[in-house]
Each structure stands twice: as C-alpha cells, then as structure tokens.
C-alpha positions, 0 to 999 in steps of 0.5 A: 703958324704950325706945319701940317700935323701928318709930316714926319720931320727930319726924314725922307722916303726910304730913310731908316737904319741901314745896318749890315742885316739889311744890305748884307755884309761888305766884301773884304777889301784891301787898300792899295797905294799908287805913286806918281812921278810928282811924288803924290800918293793915291790910296784906293780901296779894292775888293780882295778878289778884284784884279789890281790895275798896273796903272792908275791916274793921279787925281792931283796931276793926272800923271800915270801912277804905279804901286812901286814907290821907287819906280813910278812911271815917267810922264807921257811924252806929249807930241806937239801939234802937227799941221797937215803940211808936216804930215805930208812932208813926212810921207814925201821927199822934196823931189816927190813934192816937186814932181807932184807940183809940176804934174798938177801945174801941167794939168792946170795949164792944159785946162786953161789952154782949152778955155775951161773956167777954173775956180 
C-alpha cells in the first residue's frame, strides 16, 4: 500500500534551511569555566555583554562554584533540623520556662476549682 501522494516526507511544518540570513547573526560569546570544591569544572557560555555571575551551581554535585580554580567556594554549612522545643529553648532560660509553666498550672488549677470542663 502506498501512502498519500500529497505528503512531503522527512519534513515538518516550518522546517527548512535556517541560516544566519534568516535568524540574524549570533551575539558574540565567551566561555566561562566555574570550579566547585569537589574539583568539578563547569563550562558555560555567556554573551560578551552579559554580566558574569560570581557563583554558579555545579550541575554534578550542586555545590556553589566560582571562576577561581585555586579558591572555589566552600560547601554551605547545613544546619540540622530543629524541633519547636529547640527554638523555644533558644529564647527562654530554664528559670523563665519554670516560671511560665508554674503560671500556666496556676491558671489551670483555678479553672478546675471553679468547675470548668477542660479538654
């Protein structure tokens, strides 16, 4: 069986030679190499007029990079997960915590003595 006779094979809508004359000239470019603390090199191309960022993320390990091969940025310090209690302990001393607890217990006892239902 033969396909339809009107089909153009091997092409798609909008396909055609795309030369510099049709899309314009490319902007002048420069190749910048970034280095991470693990020794990975990442080469990225920027336009000559573009501002070069001081840091870039390494696509291999995710660490920050810089253009200085001898002095790459150190890995970021990862803080461990803190619980709500850890944050409270940073704000309150043991004496303050004991005082707040005693005040709360006094209010609770006062409500119980009045016969209130407490859930």
